[in-house]
N, C-alpha and C positions, 0 to 999 in steps of 0.2 A: 442414423448411426446412434446407438445408446452408449452412454458413458456411465460406468458403475463407479461406486466409491472406491477409493484406493485407501491403503493403509495410511493413516494420518501420521506424519513424521513428528518428532519433537518440535516444539514451537521454536525452540532455540537450539542450534547445532552447539556442540561443546568442542569441536575440533579446534585445534590451535592454528592460527593462520602463519604462513610462511611468506618470505619476502616475494616469491614467485607467484603465489596463488591469490594474494590479496586478502582483504579482511573477510571473515567468516560472517556467517549470521549471528553468532554471539558477539563478535566485535561490533557489528552494526547496531545490535540491541544495546550493547553497553554505551555506545556512542550517543544513541537518542535518549537513553535514560539520563546520562550525565548532562546532556545539552538541555533536556526538558527541565532539569533541577536549576538551571541559570535563570533565576527570576528577572534579572536585569535584561537578559536577552529576550525572553519571553515577553515581558512587558513593553519592550521597544517595537514589536510588530505593529505596523500600522494596520488597523481594522477597518474594513469597509462594510456598511450596513447591507449592502446587496450582493457583492461578489467576493470570491475567495481572494486573498492577498497572500503573497509568498516572498520569501528571500532565500536566496541561495547561500549555502553555508559550505564551509570547507570540512568534507568528511575524512574519516581515517584511511589511510592507505590508498588514496586516489579515488575514493568512493565519491558519489554524488549525494548531497544532502540538502534539505529544505526544511525551513520553518514556514508552516502554512496556518493562515487564519481562516476560519469556517463561519461564515454568517449563519444565523438560525435558518434551518430549512435547506441547506445546501448539501451537495455531494458530488461524487466524482462519476457515477455511472459505472457500469461493469467494465472492467479492463484487466490487463495483466502487464507485467513489466518484462516480458520476453525472457531473455536469458539472464537476467539479473536476479540476484537474491536480494532481500531487503528487509528492513525493520522499520516500524513506527510506533510512537508512544504518544498519548495525549497528555499534554502539558497543562491544560486549562479546559474545563468544561467536560463534555462526554461526546464520544464518537461511537457510532455503530458500525461493525464491519459485517457484511454479509459475503460469504465465500463459498466456493465449490470444493468439496472433498473429492475431487476426481482428477485423474490425469487426462488432460485433454491432448489430442494430436496437435503438434505445433504448426504444422503447415498444411496445405492442400484441402481445406474445408471452408465452407461458408455458413453451414447451418448444421447443428446438432441437436438431437433429442436427448435431454438429460435423464437419467434413470432417477427412480425415487430414492430418497435418502442422501443425496449428495449436498443439500444445502446446510450450511452452518451459520450461526448468527454469534457474534460477540458484542457485548456492550463494554467499551473501555473508557472508564471514567479517568479523571486526572491521576497520573503516575501509572496507568496501565497501558501496555502495548503488546506488541508481538513481533516475532521475526517470521520470515516466510522464504520458501525456496523458489526456484525458477518455475516460471509459467504458472504462478499463483493467480487465479481468476477471482477478483473480488470487487465489491463496491465499498466506499466509505461514505458515511452520511453523518450529518450534525442534525439530528430530528428535534432538538430543542426549538420550541417556538419564540423564545425570547434571549437566549444566550449564546454568544460567540464560543466556539472552541478553538483551541490552538494545539497543533501537533508538530512534531519532529519527525522527518523521514529521512533514511539513508539507503542507497542502493550501489551494489557493486556487481559487475562492473557499472560505470555510469551507463544510464539508460540508453540502450541502442535504438529502442523503439517502444511504443505503448500500443498494444492492440485493444481497441475499443469493441465493446459488444452491445447488443440490445437483447432484452430478455422478455419473452412472453410465455408465462407458465414454464414448461419443461423445455422450451425451444430457446436456444442461444444462437444468435447470429453474430458473425464477424462483420462489423459495420465499416471499420476503417483501420489503418495503420498509420501512426503519427511517428515521426522521426524528431530528433532533438531541436532541429530548426523550426519545428511547428509550435514549440512551447517555450523556446528561450528568448 
């Protein structure tokens, strides 16, 4: 199955949240931006030289939020956040995000052949971030050989699952589905 590029939505939704719908992408982005500016909080994150570290935060409107430390050379691997919208921002260092500008089927597949032109790359240095919609497939990396990066992330609704993928050239394979109990 080929997946072609879709129109790229605005990086941040400007819709206003209501009590029944929860925070928007814009609300989440505002939260991660304000949280990343809290230098006392950012400096309090314990950093491990070999593995990522994280602290759960209280996000706006019932969202799930995390402060994450990235040692040099670490990354997430390809994944999505299922039905959650999200935002993240680099508070310290630089992160690279590779993403797919394509709408993937949500269920019922194990292997897809991606069309040319779906790959996107962003370098997000301190103070830079982005918001994203449901089923956004990406990987986040700290490519620095010597410097930690720290970032703030928020998702709404709280993550129901994360789908993990492997990638070999144009072939994307669904490898596993994780539920909250797998990472909390």
